N, C-alpha and C positions, 0 to 999 in steps of 0.2 A: 633542558638541553637547547643550546642555541641553534636556531635554524641556519642551514647552509644555503647559499645561493644556488639556483638551478644550473645544471650543466648541459641542459638540452635546449636552451633558449639562445639562438644565434645573435640576438640583439644585445646580449650581455657579455662582458669580458670573461665571465666564468664558463663560457660555452666550450665544451670539449668536442672537437671535430671527430668524425667517424674513424679517421685514420689513427688518431690517438687512442680512442677507445679500443680499437682492434688490437693494439699492442699491449694494453694494460695487463691482461692476464699473463702474457708471456713475460713481461717485465717483473710482475710480482713473483713468478716462479724463479726466474734466474737471479733476481735481486735477493730473494730469501736464501737461496743456496749459496750465493756469493758471500753474503753476510754471515751465514752459518747459524748455529744454535736454533734450529727450526722449532724445537720444543719451547722456545721462548716467544714465538710470534703470537700475534693477537688471536689467530684462529688455528691452533695446532691441529684441529680435526681436518684441516686441508691436507695435511701430509700423514698424520698418524690418527686415523679416526678411531673412535671408541668402538670396540667389538660389541656385538649384539648382547652377549651374556656377561660382559665385563662389568664388575661392580663399579659403581660411581666413584667410590673412594680409591679404588685400585688404579683407575685410569690416569689421574695426574701423577701418581707414583711411577707408573710405567713411562710416562713422558720424561720424567726427571732421570730415569735410569737408561734412557735411550740416547747414546752419544751420536753426534753428527760428525762424520769425517768430511772435512771441507776440501774436496778435490777440485771443485769449480774454481775457486779463487786461485789456488796454486797453479792450475793449468793455464788460466787466462793471463795471469801475471807473467808466467813463463813465456807464453807466446808474445806478449807485449815486449818482454825483454829481448827477444830475438831481433827486433827492429829498432833498438835504442840508439844505434850509431848514426847521428845526424851531422853532416858536414855540408859544405857548399862548394860549387864548382868555380868559385872565384871569391874575391874579398867583398865582405858586406860594407856598404857605405857607412861612414862613421856614425851617422845619426841612427841607422838601424842596428849597428853593432852595440851601441850603448843600451838600446832598448832590449836587444836579445839577451843581455846579461840580467835583466830584471823585467821580464816580459809581462808580469802580472802585478807589478808594483808591490809585491809581497816577498821579493827576494829570489823568485824562481827563475832560473835560466830557461831559455826556450827549449832546451833539451829535456829538462825536468818537467816543464809544463806539458809538452806534447806527450811525454811518457805517461803522465797521468791521464791525459785524454785518450791515449791508445788503449789503456785498460778499460775505460768507460765505453769506448767505441766497440771494442771486442765483446764486452759484456752485453751491451744493449743493441748492437748493430750500428748505432750512430749516436753522436752527441752533437752539441752545437758550440761554436766559439763566437763570442761577441767581442768585437773590437771597439773599445770605447776610447774617449780622449779626456784626459784629466788636465784641466787648465789650472796652473799654479799662479796665484797672485804674487807679484814681486814688485818691490818699491825701487829696486836698482838692479844693475847687471849682476852684482855679486849674489844677490838672492836668487836671481834667475838661473845662475850657473849651479847653485847649490840645490835648487828645487825646480828643475826644468819641467816645462809642460811636455807631455808625451802621450802617445797612444799606449794602451795596454789591453791585454787579452783576458777574457773571462770564459772559463769552460762552464757550460750549462748542461745539467743533467736532462736527458730527453723526457724524463717523467714530469719535469716542470713546464715543458713547452706543450700546452694543452690545445693550441689552435694555431694554424699557420696557413699561408697561401704561398705557393711557389710556382715559378715559371722556368722550365728548362733547368731545374736543379738549383736555381737562385731564389733565395727567400725574398719575398716582397712585403709580407706582413706576418707577424706572429705575436702570440700572447704568452708571457712567462708568468706562471703562478709562483710567487715568492712568499716566504714567511718572514715577517719583520717582528722584531722583539721590542716591546715597549717596557722600559725600566719602571719597576715599582719599588716600594720601600725596601722589601726584602727579597726581591727576585725580578722576574720579568714575565710579561704576558705575550704570547704568540698571536699574531694576526696575519691572516692571508690577504695579500694584496696582489695586484695584477699589473705587470709591466707590459704595456701595449706599445709595440713598435710598428709603425706604418711608414715604409720608406725610410727616410732619415729623421723622422720625427718620432718622439717617444713621450709617454706619459705614464705615471704611476697612480693607479686608482684603487679604491676600495669600494665594496658594494654594501649599501646600507638598506636594511629591510624597512619598508614603510608600512603604514596601517591600511593603505589602499589596496584594492584588488582589481584585477582586469575583468574582462567580460566572461572569462572562464572561471572566475572565482579564485584565481591564483594571486598570491601576494606580489605586489610590485616592488622591485628593488631599484634603488637610486644609485647612480654612479657618481663618485666625488673624487676630486684630486687629493692625493695624500700630501699632507703638509709636514715638513721636517724642520725641527728647530736647529738652526746652525748659528752658533755663537750668539744666542739670544734673539735671533731673528727667525721668524716663521717663513719658510721658503716652500712654495708649491713645487712639487716634483713633476716637472714637465720640461721639455726642451727639444733641441734639434742637434743632431750630430754634425759637427762642423770640421772642416779641415783646419790646419794650422794657420792658414791665412784668413780664417774667418768665413770662408765661403761654404755654402751648403755641401754636405758630403755627396748627396745625389742618389744614394741607394741605401738599402738596409744593410748595416755592417755586421750581419750574422752569417756565418758560413757553416753548413752541415759538415761534420767530420766523421767520415766512415772509412774503414780499412778493408772491409770485405766486399764492397760493391761500389760502383760509380753511381748507381741509381738508388740512392738511400731510401727512396719512397716506394721501392718495389715490394712485392709480396713475400720476399724471402724472410725467413726467421733469423734471429741472431745465430751466428755460426756455432756457438757453444751451448745452445739450448738442449741439444742431445746429451751433452755431458751433465747438464742440470737434471734432466729427467732420469738419467742413470744414477746420479748421486742421490736423488730422492728415493729411487727404488732400493738403493743400497741402504739408505737410512731406515726404510721400512723393513727390509729383509733382516737387517741386523737387529732391529727391535724384536721382530718375530722370533729370530733365533735365540736371542737372550731370554725372551719370555719362555720359550720351550725348555731351555736349559734350566731356568729357574723352577719351572713346574715339574720337571723330571728329576729334580734333586730327591734324595731319599725322603720318602713321606712317612712320618711316624704313624703307627697304628696302635690301638689299645683295645683290650678286652678287660673290662673292670666292673666291679660293683660300684654302686653310687658313692660309697665312702672313699673310694680311691680316685675319684674323678677330680681333675683340676679344671674348673670352668672359668672362662673369661667373663667380661661384663655382658656379653651377648648370650651367655649360657652355652657356649661351645667349649669343647675340650681344647686346651691350649697349653703350650709351653713356650714362653717368651713370645715372639711375634708369630709363631707357627701354630696352625690348627692341626689337631689329630684327625686321623681317619678312624671313626668309631665303628668297631666291628661288633658292637653289642655287648650285653652283659654276660658274665660267665661266673661260675662258682669260684674259680681261682683267677687272680689278676695276672695279666700278661701284656707285654708290649714289645714293639720291634719296629723295623723300617722296611718299607717296600722300595726296592731299587729297580728302576726302569733300565731297559737295555740301552747302553750308551750309543749304540749304532742308530738309535731312533732319531738323533739330532743330526746325523750326517747329511741327509738330503737338504735340510734347511741351511746348514753351514756351506754346502756346495753352492747353493744359490748366491750366498754372500761372496764366495771366492770367484764365481763366474762374473758377477757384477764388477768386482774390483779389477779383474783382468780386462773387462770391456772398457772400463774407464782409463786404464793404463794405456790403451792403444792410442788415445788422443794425445798423449804426451810422449809417445815413443819410449815410455818407460818399460822396455821389453823384459819380460820375465818368462821363465819356463817352469811353471808350477803345475804339478800333477800332470794332466794330459794336455795342457795348453802349451804347445811347443812351437817356437818360432824359428824358421830356418834362416840361413844367411841370405838367401835370395829374397825371402819375404822382408827381411830387414832393409835390404837395399831398396826394394820397391816402395816400402813405407816411407823411407827417408826421402826419396825423390818426390813422392807425392806431397809430403809435408813441406819440402823445400820449395816446391812450386807455389804452394799456398802462401808461404812466408814472403816469397818474392812478389807475389801479387799485393800483399799487404804493404810492402815497402813502396811499391809504385803508387798505390793510392795515397799513402802518407806523403810522398814527395809532391804529388799533384796538389793536395790540399794545403800543404805548407806554402807552396808557391803562391797559391791564391791568397792565403792569409798575409803573406809578405807584401803582395801587390796592394792589398787594401791598406795595410799599415803604411806603406810608402805614399799612398794617396793622401792619407791624413797629413803627412809631412811635406807633400809637394815634391817628392823625389821622382826623377825620371825612371819609369818602369824598365827601360832598356838596360840600365846599369845594375839591376838587381840580379845577383847570381841565383842559379837554380839550386834547390835543395837536393841533397844526395843522402839516401838512407841505406846504410850497410846492414845486412842481416847476418846473424850468427845463430845457427840452429842447434849448436852444441849444448846449449842450456836445457834443451828438452830431453837429452839423453841421460839415462839413469843406470846404464849397464856398462861396465868397463870393457867387457869383451866386445860389445857392439861398437864402442868408441874405437877400439883397435881395428876392427873390421872396416869401418868407414874410413879411417885414416889410411889403411892399407890400400883401399880402392880409390884413393884420391878424392873422396867425397867430403873429407874433413881435413883441415890444415893441422899440422903438428901443434901449432900454437893453441888452436881451439881445443884440440884433444887434451893437451896437457892442462890447460886452464880448467876444463871440465873435470878432469881427474882430481885436480886440487880441490875443487868445490865439493867433490864427493868424498873427500877425506884422505886422498892419497897425497899428502903434503910433502913427503920426502921422496926424492928420486922419481917424480912422476914421469919425467921424460924416459928414464931407463925402463920403467914399468911398461909404458906404452910401446917402446921399441921391442921389449922382450915379448910382449904379447903379440906384437906384429910379426915376430919371427916364428911364432908358434904355428902349427897347422891351421889352415883356414877352417873356420867353423863349419860344422857338418851341413851338407846339402840334404835335400829331402830324403834321398835314399840312404843316407848315412846316419841320420839322427838329427838331433837338434842342438842348439847352442846351450851350453851349461848355464845353470842358474847363476844370477849375479851374486857377488859377494855383498855383505853388509858394508855400508860406508865406513871406511877407516880400517878394514881388515887387511891383512897381508895377503898378497896374491900367492897362489900355490906354485911350487916349482914347475917349470916347463918340462914336459916329458922328454 
């Protein structure tokens, strides 16, 4: 196995700073839950460990039978969608307007680009956006118009930024671990390289292991510039970020992008790590419950002489994939089933229900199942709390986009005073999953009719959604604590019951 460069040597670009290492475990947890299919990760025992007496061949089978309900991705993308409305308090300069329509040189508008960054920032607490400049070679003005030089944005996963130095929230130096692919005859080979940015200068390097050792007996690694073949010419990957006029950019063009905090380097955890922990607990409890149900299925038993026994390759009584419970020899052959009490699985299933209800609170997907009942007052309070959080996300997003646009304008030499401010509109209706709750919030003026109707359409009430919301609005106000709780929500697409 190929040796990997050390991550604890600050003289090498592979060095991982303590702040990065402190986040690694949290990112692993929330990343696995966001991606889903936890039984397919490299170390499934991290989430579903093998039980002490569990047979070795039964363990992987249990992993395969344990489904993962991905609530984390659904909730995070829903929250990101609430702040998707980006406008400006004035007209963008023509040079910035053309860039905003293709901000990443891959066809993404600025709205789509920052929407993807929103998801990453909510998942991991922050990400980074690098503003680069692509210089197009042109032989004449026509080619220059068709392929203009322009700044473009790149979103960087925080898991790639292994080392940095910042001052008052501004990045001065950072190292990005990238994976480059080298084409081979029938595929490609991955190689880890390091993009080192110091101020407005950058270089792309790889680490090569030498045969020499240091005074501590550790192998010495050599840093070398990566060379890329461009149109038959070998070009060393290093340079400097320049403005359109050719002058030095003067600072590191990387901006931390966070929605939950202005101090992206504080000790706070990602906002949705609690959802990830609950989702893992749900995954584990569902696996336990399914295992209990499987083990409590009718168990075959037999009393038989040796001539009546059906033995598998291990010498055990069997029928198909199932083993018998051998109750010993008897003069007359007999068989039957042992049926456990179905109520034995209820406590395990109740844990699953409780965890699902706890997760639902993060998305205001309000349900009243069993003894978990939500009153109208609690709904209003939860809505206002979440609305305050969404408004904070929107303010952080506005501030960061303003900073990014100023840096982009600096590349182009545009006067900063003429750049309009970003305006982010929030719509919390996408987090609501209960039509009665939607009607209540509309009645209280906490939700506009347009938002209420749009959300009902999304939930499956595609015909006469306005009439339905108005009819629900005319119904008695959902019960207060002393009167009971709101009725359970209908399934998406069902017809509402007649109003009493």
